[in-house]
C-alpha positions as CSV (number, residue, x, y, z in Angstrom):
1,X,132.0,129.5,179.3
2,X,129.9,132.1,177.8
3,X,127.0,131.7,175.6
4,X,128.7,132.9,172.4
5,X,131.7,130.4,173.2
6,X,129.2,127.4,173.3
7,X,127.8,128.6,170.6
8,X,131.0,128.4,167.9
9,X,132.3,125.2,169.7
10,X,128.5,123.3,168.2
11,X,129.0,125.0,164.6
12,X,132.2,123.9,164.9
13,X,131.2,120.5,165.8
14,X,128.4,120.1,163.3
15,X,130.7,121.4,160.1
16,X,132.7,118.2,159.5
17,X,129.1,116.1,159.0
18,X,127.9,119.1,156.7
19,X,131.0,118.4,154.8
20,X,131.1,114.8,154.6
21,X,127.5,114.8,153.8
22,X,128.0,117.0,150.9
23,X,131.3,114.8,150.0
24,X,129.0,111.6,149.8
25,X,126.5,113.2,148.2
26,X,128.9,114.2,145.5
27,X,130.3,110.6,145.5
28,X,127.0,109.1,145.3
29,X,126.5,111.7,142.3
30,X,129.4,110.6,140.5
31,X,128.9,106.6,141.2
32,X,125.6,107.1,140.0
33,X,126.4,108.4,136.2
34,X,124.8,111.7,137.2
35,X,126.7,115.0,136.1
36,X,125.2,117.7,139.0
37,X,125.0,121.5,138.1
38,X,128.0,123.1,138.5
39,X,127.4,126.2,140.7
40,X,124.6,125.4,142.3
41,X,125.2,121.7,143.5
42,X,129.5,121.8,143.4
43,X,130.5,125.5,143.6
44,X,127.7,126.7,146.2
45,X,127.4,123.2,147.6
46,X,123.8,123.6,148.7
47,X,123.3,119.9,149.1
48,X,121.3,117.0,147.9
49,X,118.1,118.9,146.2
50,X,115.6,117.7,143.7
51,X,117.6,120.2,140.8
52,X,121.1,118.5,142.0
53,X,120.0,114.6,140.9
54,X,119.6,114.5,137.1
55,X,117.2,112.0,135.7
56,X,118.7,108.4,134.1
57,X,118.2,108.3,130.5
58,X,115.8,105.3,129.6
59,X,117.1,102.4,128.3
60,X,115.9,101.5,124.5
61,X,116.0,98.5,124.1
62,X,116.7,97.6,120.4
63,X,113.5,95.8,118.6
64,X,113.8,92.4,117.9
65,X,113.7,91.7,113.9
66,X,110.9,89.9,112.7
67,X,110.6,86.8,110.7
68,X,110.2,87.3,107.4
69,X,107.4,86.2,105.9
70,X,107.5,82.8,104.0
71,X,107.2,82.6,100.0
72,X,104.4,81.2,98.4
73,X,107.0,78.3,97.2
74,X,107.8,77.5,100.8
75,X,104.3,77.8,101.9
76,X,102.8,74.9,98.9
77,X,106.0,72.7,100.4
78,X,105.0,73.1,104.2
79,X,101.5,72.0,102.9
80,X,102.7,69.1,101.4
81,X,104.9,68.3,104.1
82,X,102.0,68.4,106.8
83,X,100.0,66.2,104.2
84,X,102.7,63.4,103.9
85,X,102.7,63.5,107.9
86,X,98.8,63.4,108.7
87,X,98.7,60.3,105.9
88,X,101.5,58.2,107.3
89,X,99.8,59.0,110.8
90,X,96.9,58.1,109.8
91,X,98.3,54.4,108.1
92,X,100.8,54.0,111.2
93,X,98.4,54.6,113.9
94,X,94.8,54.3,112.4
95,X,92.5,55.7,114.8
96,X,89.5,57.6,114.0
97,X,91.1,60.9,115.3
98,X,94.1,60.5,113.1
99,X,92.2,59.5,109.9
100,X,89.6,62.3,110.3
101,X,92.6,65.1,110.3
102,X,94.3,63.5,106.9
103,X,90.7,63.5,105.1
104,X,90.2,67.1,106.6
105,X,93.6,68.4,106.0
106,X,93.4,66.7,102.2
107,X,89.6,67.8,101.7
108,X,91.1,71.5,101.8
109,X,94.0,71.4,99.8
110,X,91.2,69.5,97.2
111,X,88.9,72.4,97.4
112,X,92.0,74.5,97.0
113,X,92.9,72.8,94.0
114,X,89.4,73.1,92.9
115,X,89.6,76.4,93.4
116,X,92.3,77.0,90.8
117,X,91.2,75.0,88.3
118,X,87.8,77.2,87.8
119,X,90.0,80.4,87.9
120,X,92.1,78.5,85.2
121,X,89.2,78.1,83.1
122,X,87.5,81.4,83.4
123,X,90.5,82.9,82.7
124,X,90.9,81.2,79.5
125,X,87.5,82.0,79.0
126,X,88.2,85.8,78.9
127,X,91.4,86.4,77.8
128,X,91.8,84.5,74.1
129,X,95.6,85.5,74.1
130,X,96.4,82.8,76.8
131,X,94.0,80.1,75.2
132,X,96.3,77.1,73.7
133,X,93.3,75.6,72.6
134,X,92.1,78.0,70.1
135,X,95.2,77.1,68.2
136,X,95.3,73.3,68.8
137,X,91.3,72.5,69.7
138,X,90.4,69.9,71.9
139,X,86.7,69.2,71.6
140,X,85.6,66.9,68.7
141,X,83.9,69.5,66.4
142,X,87.6,71.6,66.7
143,X,89.6,68.8,66.0
144,X,88.2,67.6,63.2
145,X,87.8,70.7,61.3
146,X,91.7,71.3,62.8
147,X,93.1,68.2,61.0
148,X,91.2,68.5,57.7
149,X,92.5,71.9,57.5
150,X,96.0,70.4,58.2
151,X,96.0,67.3,56.0
152,X,94.8,69.7,53.1
153,X,98.0,72.0,54.0
154,X,99.9,69.2,54.5
155,X,99.1,67.7,51.0
156,X,99.3,70.9,48.8
157,X,103.2,71.0,50.4
158,X,104.0,67.4,50.0
159,X,103.0,67.8,46.4
160,X,105.4,70.7,45.9
161,X,108.5,69.1,47.8
162,X,109.4,66.8,45.0
163,X,111.3,69.3,43.7
164,X,113.7,70.2,46.2
165,X,113.3,67.0,48.6
166,X,114.1,63.1,47.9
167,X,113.8,59.7,50.0
168,X,116.7,57.4,50.9
169,X,115.0,53.9,52.0
170,X,117.0,52.0,53.9
171,X,116.2,48.2,53.6
172,X,117.2,44.6,54.2
173,X,115.8,41.9,52.3
174,X,115.9,40.0,55.7
175,X,114.2,42.2,57.3
176,X,110.1,41.3,57.6
177,X,109.3,44.8,59.2
178,X,111.0,46.1,55.6
179,X,108.3,43.6,53.6
180,X,105.6,45.7,55.0
181,X,106.6,49.0,54.9
182,X,107.9,49.1,51.5
183,X,104.2,49.2,49.9
184,X,103.5,52.0,52.4
185,X,106.2,54.1,51.3
186,X,106.1,53.0,47.9
187,X,101.9,54.5,48.2
188,X,103.4,57.9,49.8
189,X,106.1,58.5,47.1
190,X,103.6,57.6,44.2
191,X,100.8,60.2,45.5
192,X,103.0,63.0,45.8
193,X,105.3,62.5,43.2
194,X,108.5,62.1,45.3
195,X,111.4,60.3,44.2
196,X,113.0,57.2,46.5
197,X,116.3,55.7,46.4
198,X,116.1,52.1,47.6
199,X,119.2,51.0,49.4
200,X,119.9,47.3,50.5
201,X,121.9,46.9,53.5
202,X,122.3,43.2,52.8
203,X,122.7,43.1,48.9
204,X,119.2,41.9,48.7
205,X,116.6,42.9,45.8
206,X,113.2,44.9,46.5
207,X,110.0,44.1,44.9
208,X,108.5,47.6,45.4
209,X,111.9,49.4,44.6
210,X,113.6,47.5,41.4
211,X,116.1,50.3,41.3
212,X,117.9,49.8,44.4
213,X,121.2,49.8,45.0
214,X,123.8,48.0,47.4
215,X,125.0,50.0,50.7
216,X,128.3,50.9,50.0
217,X,128.9,53.7,52.8
218,X,126.0,55.7,51.9
219,X,124.3,56.0,55.4
220,X,127.6,55.8,57.2
221,X,128.7,59.3,54.8
222,X,124.9,60.7,55.7
223,X,126.2,60.1,59.6
224,X,123.7,57.8,60.3
225,X,124.9,55.1,63.1
226,X,123.7,51.7,63.7
227,X,121.6,49.0,61.0
228,X,118.3,49.6,62.1
229,X,115.3,48.9,59.1
230,X,113.5,50.5,57.8
231,X,115.0,53.8,57.7
232,X,113.5,56.8,55.6
233,X,116.1,59.7,55.1
234,X,114.6,63.1,53.6
235,X,117.3,64.5,51.6
236,X,117.6,68.7,50.5
237,X,119.1,68.8,47.4
238,X,119.7,72.8,47.8
239,X,121.1,72.3,51.4
240,X,123.0,68.6,50.5
241,X,121.5,68.3,54.3
242,X,120.2,64.5,55.4
243,X,116.8,64.9,57.9
244,X,115.8,61.5,59.8
245,X,112.6,60.7,59.4
246,X,112.1,57.8,61.0
247,X,112.8,54.5,61.8
248,X,110.6,51.2,61.8
249,X,107.2,50.6,60.3
250,X,105.2,54.3,59.7
251,X,101.9,54.7,58.3
252,X,101.1,57.2,55.0
253,X,99.7,59.6,57.6
254,X,102.7,59.0,59.8
255,X,105.0,59.9,56.9
256,X,103.5,62.7,55.5
257,X,102.9,64.4,58.9
258,X,106.8,63.9,59.5
259,X,108.4,65.1,56.5
260,X,105.8,68.4,56.5
261,X,107.0,69.5,60.4
262,X,110.5,68.5,59.6
263,X,110.5,71.0,56.4
264,X,107.7,73.3,56.9
265,X,106.8,74.0,60.8
266,X,109.1,76.1,63.4
267,X,110.1,73.8,66.8
268,X,107.3,74.6,69.3
269,X,104.9,75.8,66.9
270,X,102.5,72.2,66.5
271,X,102.4,72.0,70.1
């Protein structure tokens, strides 16, 4: 065999191994999900070189969602729950450690409450529009001045009310409270010249209001339920509307304050 013949035999023997290696590489590229270059790695079949292996894209993990911040109300509820838990633990197992933990946590909340109260007071001093004590004083001097002004306004209003309003007084001769209340009502009516119509629920007389009448359904027609005595009702002659003032024994100041509030103040303005 000549030298040329031996070389050809070696080449022919090596060709299947090269082809198999290239096919195996191409197959491995496909399995790995890589797409080799068509010209250099496919058509010319240059084998497994660095330019035939494309890097895999990095896997991006989705960011885990962050829990929302608890609201102020939720934080307050958590503090209250923790305080209750520490208190219960200190009571059920009164060890020094448990008691100290409860006292320390409670002191923290007391400090927080003190800070809030202090800030509240300073805010009222600097913002008079939110200071209710300017409308309704709580100090001794301010309260006295407010009450004096209020009484003067009340007396002036009550004196003029007699032209429009009258009072219905429901009583019973057998009612002990009515005997005490009748003189009080008489003094208020005389001092402010207010007309009072006394109505007897049991037909008995009344020495303070001798011109009484017996109830023949007047109370029911006014929309008043029950038979409680004494009962005082304000009547508006313009609107023909009845306004209950109160039941039971009332002082003179209570009678005048209630009539003044029911006729000359808006709901919620006095508190």
